[in-house]
C-alpha positions, 0 to 999 in steps of 0.5 A: 500504469502507462500503456506502453510497450515493456521497457528494457530492464532499468537496473542499479548496478555495482561498480565504480562511482564518481566520488563526491567532492568534499565541499559539495553542498548537501542535497536535501529533499523536502516531502510531505505525508497527508496522514501520520505514520505509525512506526518503522518496524516492518513486522508491525506496520501496514500503512503506506506512510510508514512503509514509505520510510521503511523502503528507504531504511531496509532492503527486500530481497528483490525490488521493482524496476523503477522505470519499466511499465508494466512493472518488472521485478529485478534483483536487489540484494541477490546476485540474480533472480531466485532459482525455482524447482520444477514443482514450483515449491522451492525458491533459492536466493543467493545474496551479494556479499559485502552488504552491511547494516547501518551502525547501531549500538546494538552491534557493539562497535562491530561492522555487521554484514547482511546474511541469509540468516537475517531473512530467515529471522525476519520471515519467522518474525512475521509469525511470532505471536508476540509480535502480532504482525498485520502480515502474519498470514503472509507465510505462516501457513505456506512455508513448510513447518512454520505453522507448526512452529507458531502453534508450538509457541502458543501465545508466547515468543517464537523459538527462532533457533529451531530449524524450519524446513520451509525457511532456512539457510544453505550457507552464509549467503544462501536462503531457501524457501520451501512452500507447501503449495505453489506461490506464483506471486512470491517474486512480486511480494518479495519486491514490496515492503513485506519482507525486509532484512532485520538484525536479530540483535537490534530487535532484541536490544530495543524490545517493545520500542522497535518502531522507533529504532529501525536499523537496516541495510538500505540507503538511509537511516532515521535521524529524527522522528517526531511522531505524527509531525516530521521525520528526517532521513540521512544517508546510511554511512555503511551503504554499499556503492551503487550507481544509477544505470538505466537501460535503453527505453523507447519512452522519451521521458525515460530517456531523459531520466537515464541521460540525467541520472546514469553514472551518478551515485545511488542515491543522490539525496543526502537528507530527506525531510518528511513533514506530515501535512494533513490538510490539502491547501497547506500542502499545496501552498508549501509546494507552490512556494518551493518549500516542498520538492514533490507533491504526491497528488494535486489537491482535489479542490485545486485540480481545475486550477492546476490541470487543463482537463478534457470534460469529455475524457477524464483520462486526458489532462495536462498542466496549466500553461503557467505551471508548465512554463515554470518547469513544474513536472507532472507524472500522471496515471490511473492508480493501481488501487481501489477505494471502498467503504468497509462495513464491519461484518461483526458490527451489530448494526451493519454486520451479519449475513442475514437477508435483512443485514445484507438489505441494509448494506445494499440500501446504504450503497445505493443511497450514495451517489458515487458519480456525484462525488467523482464530479464534485470532490474528485473533480472527475479525476477518478473512475468507479470501482467495479471489480476487486482487482483494479485496471492495470493489475493482473486479473482485472476484468473490465467487463464486470459490474459489481458496484450497486448503481445509485438508486434511492427509491430502490434503496428505500423499497428494499428497507421497507421490504425487510422490515426497517420501518420509519418510526415516530422520530422520522428515522428507520428502526431495525426489524426488532424495533431497535433504533438503527444508528450507523457508527461511521469512522472519519478523520478530522480534516477538511476533506473528511468533513466534505465527504461526510456531507455527502454521506449525510445526504445519503443516509438522509435519503433512506432515513437512517441515523449516522454518527460520525466518530472522528479520530486520527488515521492511526487510531482508525487503523487500530479500530479496523484491526480490532473490528470495532466500528460500523463503517469506514473508508479505506483504500488499497494501493498495489504493493505489487501488480497482481490480483492476489494483492487485492483479493486477499483484502477480503480473505477470512484469514486476514481479519485483523490485518488487511481485511478491513471489513472483518469479512469471513465467507467460507465460499469466498475463502475456498475460491481464494485459496484455490486462486492463490495457487494459480498464475495469472490466466483464464483459470484464475480469472474465472475464480476471481469472477466468482469471488466478485459475485459473492462479494457483490451478494454479501456487500461487505464493501461499498465500491467507491472510486479509483483515482488518477495520480497527478504527482508533481515535482519542482523544476529542479527535481531530477529522475521524477516518475511516479511508480505505482508500487513503491510507496515513495520514490525519494531514493531515485531522485536528485535535486539541482537547485 
């Protein structure tokens, strides 16, 4: 996040738009994902790649100001920010009129307007047992009456026609949410890709195949999808008339964006071509040749070829002169993210809460040299994770040190102490005499293989066998949700810049969803449930410190690193600025070749 003074709100407003000339050339944006998507039903996915497409097809109630840093929440399809009751429990939203879903056969030739009922349906759908949403914990136990409705459904379909006090319409364009307890992070959550407006008749029409048939009110529609290979988005012909209208800013870069974009129709791009390019080298070559218009990050092996680095200060970097002279654009900041290696706490080898199991996890953590991988793989474009909540996110404690330091000697001594003896085969056996073999999920790419080499060295240092089980990313996600793995690397980028978005990653109620470690600690859960009722401040921060101490003790994660984002754009791309909370920024761009 940029360490500058907050900007004046940058809004997209309704109003007159300059008409497109009939003969204007189609504007096409070419971009790439580094891993496959899983589908486009907002209630069924949680990965960033699918979410990036969903953000362009569907509409959340609120959204993020594209330019403002620190990130700011602004209205999207509402006439204003919600009104909140004095006790902080009731939120009322007034929708804009005249917003329409994209055309679809499910509407039987009629133009379908967005109403408050669509958000009631979409929120209830997250709690439908038959949907099995990874976001089911978002509202089920928080909105008045919703948990009871879900419980009544059992394993069957939710009764959507039953009126629930916690999520209901007051009229055609007014939505009311009533919570059991305060939910101060709600505006941030509603600006992310967690709650998107879906039409009930569309979901009913496509049944189990909703991932392949997204229909929303956003600026684009899905024209073509070749799973794991490519996606094509084109303009939604029913999209409302909006124009770019960025407010005043003291930042020179923001001023340039405003000068180039203000007054133009939103969005400017007619068609977005998304390719899945998992290997870093081909992605870089595609950008270098002009086949890709943007690149989400400089490939790690090429950092020193692309950037001029300051060896004494990883926070400082700029493009090499030869790229700068060609007009290539760099948008750089420390990511609002954490990367980690999750131990499956239900796994028979590395899981469990006994002292011997904790000792094994700590030993593995101390055998891995994170500073080495930051130097060799990240090319010093990362810093060590020390806290569940990362820098630039509300709730971060810069003075906390939760990561176990690299210390193979201490790791081996710990294993000796807790009965992990080295057998005749040269490898350690568990205290009960059984061989210790760690199941490690990994991907098929070159960078995965490089990481595996460093992990193999770590396991060799403590004489523990490891089995690298190779599978595609979407398969890894399923194994994580099913708690069927030993170890797996993970990363979480902020959906919104508040600590709750990160502390929920280890909440027991999220096992099977965002809790990759399948971690369940009554002590942590109790503190988390207290923390989520509090706004950012000293009281919540004290709880966060206690939660971090518990996690450091149980060791469900090995803390890894936080990467610098070095996003690139071609000279002909306009409006380019990396955003820490949007999964993709395509709708804010223009191309002028």
